[in-house]
C-alpha positions in Angstrom: -5.9 -11.2 44.7 -8.0 -13.3 42.2 -9.8 -10.1 41.0 -6.5 -8.4 40.4 -5.2 -11.4 38.2 -8.4 -11.5 36.1 -8.0 -7.7 35.4 -4.5 -8.4 34.4 -5.5 -11.4 32.3 -7.9 -9.3 30.5 -5.4 -6.5 29.9 -3.0 -8.9 28.4 -5.7 -10.4 26.1 -6.6 -6.7 25.3 -3.0 -5.8 24.2 -2.8 -8.9 22.2 -5.9 -8.0 20.3 -4.6 -4.6 19.7 -1.5 -6.2 18.1 -3.7 -8.5 16.0 -5.9 -5.6 14.9 -3.0 -3.5 14.1 -1.6 -6.3 11.7 -5.0 -6.6 10.0 -5.4 -2.8 9.6 -2.0 -2.5 8.1 -2.8 -5.4 5.7 -5.9 -3.5 4.6 -4.1 -0.3 4.2 -1.4 -2.0 2.0 -3.9 -3.6 0.0 -5.9 -0.3 -0.5 -2.8 2.0 -1.2 -0.9 -0.5 -3.4 -3.0 -3.3 -4.5 -0.6 -5.8 -2.9 -0.6 -8.0 0.1 1.8 -7.5 2.9 4.1 -10.3 1.7 4.1 -8.9 -1.9 4.9 -5.4 -0.4 7.7 -6.8 1.9 9.2 -8.5 -1.3 9.1 -5.3 -3.4 10.6 -3.1 -0.6 13.5 -5.4 -0.1 14.3 -5.3 -3.8 13.8 -1.5 -3.7 16.2 -1.3 -0.6 18.8 -3.8 -1.7 18.7 -4.1 -5.5 18.5 -7.5 -7.3 18.1 -10.4 -5.0 17.9 -14.3 -5.5 14.7 -15.8 -4.6 16.5 -17.6 -1.8 17.8 -14.2 -0.4 14.3 -13.0 -0.6 12.9 -15.9 1.2 15.1 -15.3 4.1 14.6 -11.6 4.2 10.9 -11.7 4.2 10.5 -14.9 6.2 8.6 -17.0 3.7 9.3 -20.2 1.9 11.2 -20.1 -1.5 8.2 -21.5 -3.1 6.0 -18.6 -1.7 8.6 -16.2 -3.2 8.2 -17.8 -6.5 4.4 -17.1 -6.3 4.9 -13.6 -5.0 7.4 -12.8 -7.9 5.0 -14.4 -10.4 2.3 -11.9 -9.3 4.6 -8.9 -9.1 6.0 -9.7 -12.6 2.5 -9.9 -14.0 1.9 -6.3 -12.7 5.3 -5.2 -14.3 6.7 -4.3 -10.9 9.6 -6.8 -11.2 11.5 -8.8 -13.8 13.5 -12.0 -13.6 17.2 -12.0 -14.6 19.3 -15.0 -15.0 22.7 -14.8 -13.3 25.8 -15.2 -15.5 27.0 -18.7 -16.4 24.8 -20.5 -13.8 21.3 -20.3 -15.7 19.7 -21.9 -12.6 20.2 -18.7 -10.4 17.4 -16.4 -11.0 17.3 -13.0 -9.5 14.4 -10.5 -9.1 14.9 -7.0 -10.1 12.6 -4.2 -9.3 11.2 -2.0 -12.2 10.5 1.8 -12.1 6.9 0.9 -11.8 7.8 -1.2 -8.8 9.7 1.5 -7.1 6.8 4.0 -7.6 4.5 1.4 -5.7 6.9 1.2 -2.8 7.2 4.9 -2.6 3.5 5.4 -2.3 3.2 2.5 0.1 3.2 2.5 3.9 6.3 1.3 5.7 6.2 -2.4 6.5 4.9 -3.6 9.9 8.3 -5.5 10.5 10.2 -2.3 9.8 8.1 -0.2 12.2 8.6 -3.0 14.9 12.4 -3.2 14.3 12.6 0.6 14.4 10.8 0.8 17.7 12.8 -2.2 19.2 16.0 -0.5 18.3 15.1 2.3 20.8 14.8 -0.1 23.6 17.6 -1.5 26.0 18.8 -4.9 25.5 17.3 -5.9 29.0 13.9 -4.7 28.0 14.1 -6.6 24.5 15.2 -9.8 26.4 12.1 -9.4 28.8 9.8 -8.9 25.9 11.2 -11.9 24.0 10.9 -14.2 27.2 7.4 -13.0 27.7 6.2 -13.5 24.2 7.9 -17.0 24.1 5.9 -17.9 27.4 2.6 -16.7 25.6 3.5 -18.7 22.6 3.9 -21.8 24.8 0.7 -21.0 26.6 -1.2 -21.5 23.4 0.8 -24.4 22.2 2.2 -22.5 19.2 5.8 -23.0 19.7 6.0 -25.4 16.7 4.4 -23.0 14.2 6.4 -21.3 11.5 7.3 -17.7 12.0 6.0 -16.8 8.6 4.1 -13.4 8.5 0.7 -13.4 10.5 -1.4 -13.0 7.5 0.5 -15.4 5.2 -2.1 -18.1 5.2 -5.0 -15.6 4.6 -2.9 -14.0 1.8 -2.2 -17.2 0.2 -5.9 -17.9 0.3 -6.6 -14.5 -1.3 -3.8 -15.2 -3.9 -5.4 -18.5 -4.8 -8.8 -16.9 -5.1 -7.4 -14.2 -7.2 -5.5 -16.6 -9.3 -8.5 -18.7 -10.1 -10.7 -15.6 -10.8 -7.9 -14.6 -13.2 -7.7 -17.9 -14.8 -11.5 -17.7 -15.3 -11.1 -14.4 -17.1 -8.5 -15.8 -19.3 -10.5 -18.8 -20.3 -13.5 -16.5 -21.0 -11.2 -14.0 -22.7 -11.9 -11.2 -20.3 -9.1 -8.6 -19.8 -7.3 -8.9 -16.4 -6.8 -5.7 -14.7 -3.3 -4.6 -14.0 
């Protein structure tokens, strides 16, 4: 019985590693095909699918903080993939609008990992989805991660990469070196 449990334990860990690897490979694919990280592509994809959106709306749709959306839009705006638009009389409301160049990037990029998962989950019965949810909640509790944010898995790594890119870009500006777009 103990041997069987250790095999099952090993298989659970193996499946989790596959999921983590799939997310990492997806992130690499997005970066190589679009030059964007997963959060930036998710933002751009939502704008392509839904039209202009406020930063708060984007924050909820891509599951990142409003301040992260601001940083993402800053990057996308520098690349001319989006522009900001003030909303009517209330100048505090700013919406992001995708540009034709941004639409081209979305068209040439892989479908988001979240959209793939949602598409796959939609084919499952409610009972199976409830079981998966309960099993995942149990795994999250086993590793004491229930209090963590549900932000995208690679969000912390992406923020670090953005900070490094930003500091690299700042150094180029200070030295008057052109920044690649």
